[in-house]
C-alpha positions in Angstrom: -80.0 34.2 35.9 -80.7 36.0 39.2 -83.9 37.5 40.6 -85.9 37.2 37.4 -89.1 35.2 36.7 -87.9 33.5 33.5 -85.6 33.6 30.5 -86.1 32.5 26.9 -83.8 31.8 24.0 -84.4 30.8 20.4 -82.8 31.4 17.0 -84.6 33.7 14.5 -87.5 32.0 12.7 -88.2 29.5 15.5 -90.3 29.5 18.7 -88.7 30.5 22.0 -88.2 28.0 24.8 -87.8 28.8 28.5 -84.3 27.8 29.6 -84.1 29.1 33.2 -86.1 30.8 35.9 -86.0 31.9 39.5 -88.8 30.8 41.7 -88.2 33.2 44.6 -85.5 35.9 45.1 -81.8 35.7 44.9 -78.9 38.0 45.8 -77.0 40.1 43.2 -75.0 37.6 41.1 -76.0 34.7 43.3 -76.1 32.1 40.6 -76.6 28.9 42.6 -79.5 29.5 45.0 -82.0 27.5 42.9 -81.1 24.7 40.6 -83.6 26.0 38.0 -81.5 29.2 37.7 -79.1 27.2 35.5 -80.2 26.0 32.0 -79.3 22.8 30.5 -76.3 22.9 28.1 -77.4 24.7 24.9 -75.5 24.3 21.7 -75.0 27.6 19.8 -73.4 28.3 16.4 -70.7 30.9 16.2 -71.9 34.0 14.4 -75.6 33.0 14.6 -78.0 35.4 16.1 -80.4 34.1 18.8 -83.4 35.9 20.2 -83.1 36.3 24.0 -85.7 37.5 26.4 -85.9 37.9 30.2 -89.1 38.6 32.2 -89.0 40.2 35.6 -91.6 41.1 38.2 -90.5 43.8 40.7 -91.2 43.2 44.4 -89.6 45.6 46.8 -86.2 46.8 47.8 -83.0 46.3 45.8 -84.6 44.5 42.9 -82.2 43.5 40.1 -81.8 41.3 37.0 -78.6 39.7 35.7 -78.0 37.2 33.0 -74.8 35.3 32.7 -73.3 32.5 30.7 -70.5 29.9 30.8 -68.9 29.8 27.4 -67.1 26.8 25.8 -63.8 26.2 27.4 -64.5 28.4 30.4 -65.0 27.2 33.9 -66.3 30.6 35.2 -69.8 32.2 35.1 -69.7 35.7 33.6 -72.3 38.4 32.9 -73.1 38.4 29.2 -71.2 41.4 27.8 -73.0 44.2 25.9 -70.8 43.4 22.9 -72.6 40.1 22.5 -76.1 41.7 22.5 -78.0 44.0 20.3 -81.4 45.5 20.5 -84.3 44.5 18.3 -85.0 47.0 15.6 -88.5 48.0 14.5 -89.6 45.8 11.6 -92.1 47.6 9.4 -93.2 44.2 8.0 -94.2 43.3 11.6 -95.3 46.5 13.4 -96.9 44.6 16.3 -93.6 42.7 17.0 -95.3 39.3 17.3 -93.0 37.5 14.9 -95.6 37.2 12.2 -95.6 39.4 9.1 -98.6 41.7 8.7 -99.3 40.3 5.2 -99.5 36.8 6.6 -101.7 37.8 9.5 -104.1 39.7 7.2 -104.3 36.8 4.8 -105.1 34.4 7.6 -107.7 36.4 9.5 -105.5 37.7 12.3 -105.0 41.3 13.5 -101.7 42.8 12.3 -101.9 45.5 14.9 -102.2 43.1 17.9 -99.5 40.9 19.3 -101.5 37.7 19.1 -98.6 35.2 18.7 -99.8 33.2 21.7 -103.5 33.0 20.7 -105.1 29.8 19.2 -108.3 30.8 17.3 -108.9 27.3 15.9 -108.3 25.6 19.3 -106.0 22.9 17.9 -103.4 23.4 20.6 -101.0 25.3 18.2 -100.6 29.0 18.8 -100.5 31.5 15.9 -96.7 31.9 15.8 -96.2 28.1 15.6 -98.8 27.9 12.8 -96.9 30.6 10.9 -93.6 28.8 11.4 -95.1 25.4 10.4 -96.8 26.8 7.3 -100.3 25.9 8.6 -103.6 27.8 8.8 -104.3 29.4 12.2 -108.0 29.2 11.4 -108.2 25.5 10.5 -107.7 22.8 13.1 -104.8 20.6 12.0 -105.0 16.7 12.1 -101.9 16.2 14.2 -100.8 12.8 15.4 -99.9 9.4 14.0 -102.0 7.3 11.6 -102.7 4.0 13.4 -103.6 0.6 11.9 -104.7 -2.4 13.9 -104.7 -6.1 13.0 -106.6 -8.6 15.2 -106.1 -12.4 15.6 -102.3 -12.2 15.3 -100.9 -14.3 18.2 -97.3 -13.2 18.0 -95.0 -11.8 20.7 -92.0 -10.4 18.7 -92.0 -7.9 15.8 -89.6 -10.2 14.0 -92.3 -12.9 14.0 -94.9 -10.4 13.1 -93.2 -9.3 9.9 -93.0 -12.9 8.8 -96.8 -13.4 9.3 -98.6 -13.1 6.0 -101.7 -11.6 7.6 -99.8 -8.5 8.6 -99.5 -7.6 4.9 -103.3 -7.7 4.5 -105.8 -5.0 5.2 -105.9 -3.7 8.7 -109.1 -4.3 10.7 -109.2 -0.6 11.8 -107.5 2.6 10.9 -107.6 5.8 13.0 -105.4 8.7 14.1 -103.7 8.8 17.5 -104.7 12.2 18.6 -104.5 13.8 22.0 -101.5 15.6 23.6 -98.8 13.1 22.7 -97.9 9.8 21.1 -98.0 8.1 24.5 -100.3 5.9 26.5 -102.0 4.6 23.4 -104.0 1.7 25.0 -104.3 -1.0 22.4 -107.5 -2.8 21.6 -107.1 -6.4 22.8 -104.8 -9.4 23.1 -103.3 -11.1 20.0 -103.1 -8.0 17.9 -100.6 -5.9 16.0 -100.5 -2.1 15.6 -98.6 0.2 13.3 -98.3 4.0 13.9 -97.0 6.1 11.0 -96.5 9.7 10.2 -94.1 12.6 9.8 -92.1 14.1 12.7 -91.5 17.9 12.4 -88.3 19.0 14.1 -88.7 22.1 16.2 -85.0 23.0 16.4 -81.7 22.0 14.8 -79.5 19.8 16.9 -79.0 16.4 18.5 -82.1 14.4 19.5 -82.5 11.1 21.3 -85.6 8.9 21.2 -87.1 6.2 23.4 -89.8 3.5 22.7 -91.9 1.8 25.3 -94.6 -0.9 25.0 -95.4 -4.6 25.1 -94.9 -7.3 23.9 -92.6 -6.3 21.0 -92.2 -2.8 19.8 -89.9 -1.2 17.2 -89.3 2.5 16.4 -88.2 3.6 13.0 -87.1 7.0 11.8 -86.1 8.1 8.3 -83.2 10.3 7.4 -85.6 12.5 5.4 -89.3 12.9 4.7 -89.6 9.7 2.6 -90.5 6.3 4.2 -88.0 4.5 1.9 -85.0 5.5 4.0 -86.4 4.5 7.4 -84.1 2.6 9.8 -84.8 1.0 13.2 -83.5 3.2 16.0 -84.9 1.5 19.1 -86.8 -1.6 20.1 -88.0 -3.9 22.9 -88.5 -7.6 21.9 -88.5 -10.9 23.8 -85.9 -12.4 21.5 -83.3 -9.8 22.5 -84.1 -10.0 26.3 -87.1 -7.7 26.5 -89.4 -10.3 28.1 -93.0 -9.2 27.9 -92.0 -5.5 27.5 -93.3 -2.6 29.5 -96.9 -2.4 30.6 -99.3 0.5 30.4 -99.3 1.0 34.2 -95.5 0.5 34.7 -93.9 3.3 36.6 -90.7 3.0 34.6 -91.5 3.6 30.9 -88.1 4.5 29.5 -85.1 3.0 31.3 -85.6 -0.7 31.6 -83.7 -1.9 28.4 -80.7 -0.4 26.7 -82.3 -1.3 23.3 -85.3 1.0 23.9 -83.1 4.1 23.5 -81.7 5.5 20.3 -78.3 7.0 19.7 -78.0 10.8 19.2 -79.7 11.7 15.9 -79.1 15.1 14.2 -82.3 16.7 12.9 -82.8 20.1 11.1 -85.3 22.7 12.3 -88.6 22.7 10.3 -87.7 19.5 8.4 -90.1 16.5 8.4 -88.9 13.0 9.0 -90.9 9.8 8.4 -91.5 8.0 11.7 -93.0 4.5 12.3 -93.9 2.3 15.3 -94.5 -1.4 15.0 -96.1 -3.2 17.9 -97.3 -6.8 18.5 -98.9 -8.2 21.6 -99.8 -11.8 22.5 -101.8 -12.7 25.5 -100.2 -10.2 27.9 -102.4 -7.6 29.6 -102.0 -3.8 29.6 -100.4 -3.4 26.2 -99.5 0.0 24.7 -96.9 1.8 22.8 -95.4 5.2 23.7 -92.6 7.3 22.1 -90.5 9.9 23.8 -87.7 12.3 22.7 -85.2 14.7 24.2 -84.8 17.7 21.8 -81.7 19.9 21.9 -81.3 21.5 25.3 -84.5 19.8 26.7 -85.3 16.9 29.0 -87.1 13.7 28.0 -90.9 13.9 27.3 -93.4 12.1 25.2 -93.5 13.6 21.7 -96.2 16.2 21.4 -98.9 15.5 18.8 -98.3 18.9 17.3 -94.9 17.7 16.1 -96.5 14.9 14.2 -98.5 14.7 11.0 -100.4 11.5 10.0 -99.3 9.3 7.1 -101.4 8.5 4.1 -100.5 6.0 1.4 -98.4 7.5 -1.4 -99.5 7.3 -5.0 -95.9 6.4 -6.0 -96.2 3.2 -3.8 -99.7 2.0 -4.2 -99.1 -1.4 -2.6 -97.5 0.4 0.4 -94.4 -1.9 0.6 -91.8 0.9 1.0 -90.6 0.4 -2.6 -91.5 2.8 -5.4 -93.8 1.1 -7.9 -91.7 2.4 -10.8 -88.5 0.9 -9.4 -90.3 -2.5 -8.8 -91.6 -2.6 -12.4 -88.1 -1.7 -13.8 -86.5 -4.5 -11.8 -89.1 -7.2 -12.5 -90.8 -7.2 -9.1 -94.5 -7.0 -8.7 -95.7 -3.5 -7.8 -99.0 -4.8 -6.7 -97.7 -7.3 -4.1 -96.5 -6.0 -0.8 -95.6 -9.5 0.3 -99.1 -10.7 1.0 -99.1 -13.1 -2.0 -95.4 -14.0 -2.1 -93.8 -13.0 1.2 -90.4 -14.7 0.4 -89.9 -12.7 -2.9 -92.0 -9.6 -2.9 -92.3 -6.4 -0.7 -89.7 -4.6 1.4 -88.7 -7.7 3.3 -88.7 -10.2 0.4 -85.5 -11.3 -1.3 -86.3 -11.6 -5.0 -82.9 -13.0 -6.1 -82.2 -14.9 -2.8 -78.9 -13.2 -2.3 -79.4 -12.5 1.3 -80.4 -8.8 0.9 -84.0 -7.7 1.3 -85.5 -5.9 -1.6 -85.6 -2.6 0.3 -81.9 -3.0 1.1 -81.2 -3.5 -2.6 -83.2 -0.3 -3.4 -81.2 1.8 -0.9 -77.8 0.3 -1.9 -78.5 0.6 -5.6 -77.8 -3.1 -6.2 -80.0 -5.2 -8.5 -82.7 -7.2 -6.7 -82.9 -9.5 -9.7 -79.2 -10.3 -9.8 -77.6 -12.0 -6.8 -74.1 -10.7 -7.8 -74.6 -7.2 -9.1 -70.9 -6.4 -9.6 -70.0 -9.9 -11.0 -67.1 -10.5 -8.7 -68.1 -14.0 -7.6 -69.6 -13.0 -4.2 -73.3 -12.5 -3.7 -74.5 -9.1 -2.8 -75.7 -10.4 0.5 -72.3 -11.9 1.4 -70.5 -8.6 0.5 -72.8 -6.4 2.5 -73.7 -8.6 5.4 -70.6 -10.6 5.9 -67.6 -9.1 4.2 -68.3 -5.4 4.4 -67.3 -4.8 0.8 -69.0 -2.7 -1.9 -71.5 -4.9 -3.8 -71.4 -2.4 -6.7 -67.7 -2.7 -7.3 -65.9 -6.0 -8.2 -63.5 -6.4 -5.3 -63.4 -10.0 -4.1 -60.1 -11.0 -2.5 -58.3 -13.4 -4.8 -55.6 -15.8 -3.8 -54.5 -19.4 -3.8 -56.7 -21.6 -1.6 -54.6 -23.3 1.2 -56.8 -25.7 3.0 -60.0 -26.2 5.0 -60.1 -26.6 8.7 -61.4 -29.9 9.8 -64.4 -28.7 11.7 -64.9 -31.9 13.7 -61.4 -31.8 15.0 -61.8 -28.9 17.4 -59.5 -28.9 20.5 -61.8 -27.1 23.0 -65.3 -25.7 23.3 -67.4 -23.9 25.9 -70.4 -26.2 25.2 -71.1 -29.3 23.2 -71.0 -29.1 19.4 -72.3 -31.8 17.0 -70.7 -32.6 13.6 -73.3 -33.3 10.9 -73.2 -33.6 7.1 -74.2 -30.0 6.9 -71.4 -28.7 9.2 -70.7 -28.2 12.9 -73.7 -27.2 15.0 -73.7 -25.8 18.5 -76.0 -27.4 21.0 -76.8 -24.0 22.6 -77.6 -20.5 21.5 -74.1 -19.2 22.2 -70.7 -20.7 22.7 -67.0 -20.8 21.6 -65.0 -23.5 19.8 -61.3 -23.6 18.9 -59.1 -25.3 16.4 -55.4 -25.6 15.7 -54.2 -24.7 12.2 -50.9 -23.7 10.6 -49.7 -21.6 7.6 -46.6 -22.2 5.6 -45.1 -18.7 6.2 -45.6 -15.5 8.1 -47.7 -12.8 6.5 -51.3 -11.8 6.0 -53.7 -14.7 5.6 -57.4 -14.6 4.8 -59.7 -16.6 7.0 -63.2 -17.3 5.8 -66.2 -18.8 7.7 -69.1 -20.2 5.6 -72.1 -19.9 7.8 -75.6 -21.3 7.8 -78.5 -21.0 10.2 -80.2 -24.3 11.0 -83.8 -24.9 12.1 -86.6 -22.4 12.6 -85.2 -18.9 12.5 -86.4 -15.5 11.4 -85.6 -14.1 8.0 -82.7 -11.6 8.0 -81.5 -12.9 11.4 -78.5 -11.2 12.9 -75.9 -13.2 14.9 -72.8 -11.7 16.7 -69.7 -13.6 15.7 -66.0 -13.0 16.7 -62.8 -14.6 15.2 -59.7 -14.8 17.4 -56.2 -15.9 16.4 -53.8 -16.8 19.1 -56.1 -15.1 21.6 -56.3 -11.8 19.7 -59.6 -10.7 18.2 -59.2 -10.1 14.4 -62.8 -9.4 13.7 -66.1 -8.9 15.7 -69.3 -8.4 13.6 -73.0 -8.9 13.7 -73.5 -11.1 10.7 -76.8 -10.9 8.9 -78.4 -14.0 7.4 -80.8 -13.4 4.5 -83.8 -15.4 3.4 -81.5 -18.3 2.3 -80.1 -18.4 5.8 -76.5 -18.4 4.5 -73.7 -15.9 5.1 -69.9 -15.6 5.3 -67.4 -13.8 7.5 -63.9 -13.1 6.5 -60.9 -11.7 8.5 -57.4 -10.8 7.4 -54.7 -11.8 9.9 -51.6 -9.7 10.4 -48.1 -11.0 10.9 
């Protein structure tokens, strides 16, 4: 863009966003005088129409306006041709051209003869056009933000420890709504507390999003693949047990780029769709606690999520005990629909493991396996071993059968990176990480199945994950983060080649 004030772009049915502007004057087709003349990369869909608008204020002498683009596969900047543009036709359903049908404006107390798209009669920070696109009432202030719950006297530092504390499943000491401009800078009430923020994220555009979490001591960010809470998955976290120390303080100048784990991968969202979102936080004695959430929507930079893109969560009737498992499913499977884990944390609720197979109840719900049967498909491997260690389908009988050759004598290892101790329960490393090697032989060349039977010893978290690699003759045959369920057992198998 040259010598214009600003330019906007958006697809039909969504709100426009400024993508470029010129802060002073520029020469004819002078594209690089100001960095803000160039937009960020914007993903467009072939054949899709997009509303485009340019605003210009005339000064004096040789004023001009040009808009150019660089198309996929091209290295040159070219004026957008007239063949790629068309004028906006008069719409009798919207005679004032403000993007809102007259019938909707009249029904909601607006003037159908006035372009009032940018006005905000209910003073909730949401202009009329966005109220129309969101399906909300422009005359009623919306309760935007996350629903927040706080628990006191919880002296934990990691969210992994928090979810194993029975008190977290009891009633919160306070419940409120995180309002204000964004989800960010939510100063928490005191030390030794836990907080949970929940709600629904409304995507303003279709495309690839990235998310960030910040806070202390431990914080986790969850996002569902749809509007239900049942399909939530963790997308970012800061925790001391993965190297996050005491986290990021309220007054820290670097909220977003201290830990790789605090950033999500790219996540595809659809315009206008709602997605369940959740933040877990726990803080021990450390000062200046908070949690803050940021995103980078398609074609935009990173910013804290505006509250107008969030709706607060309320407990669903289909899940009265609020344990992320539908009550009807729990009753059908023999679980207790009135216990979220507060009474029986090991067996009930989303993190319980009713059949002790190494899969949490919510994992069983999502996978379609039976939480009351440790081996749903009856193939001799527990559901937890199949999903967490073997990577096989726990709904289909598919265990690898074959003649057993021999065990490796664990105590006869030939080298190690640190001391290991042989006990009646197996070989135990004296440190948190290390490597150990054995010699073994097979009677003939071919494919051979190696199997590690694994057990976590000592005080550990439920559903602990441990990265493990198997090498044969110096070549890695498998590398996997193995999950250990409530029974603290798991397996890892690898098929050798040659």
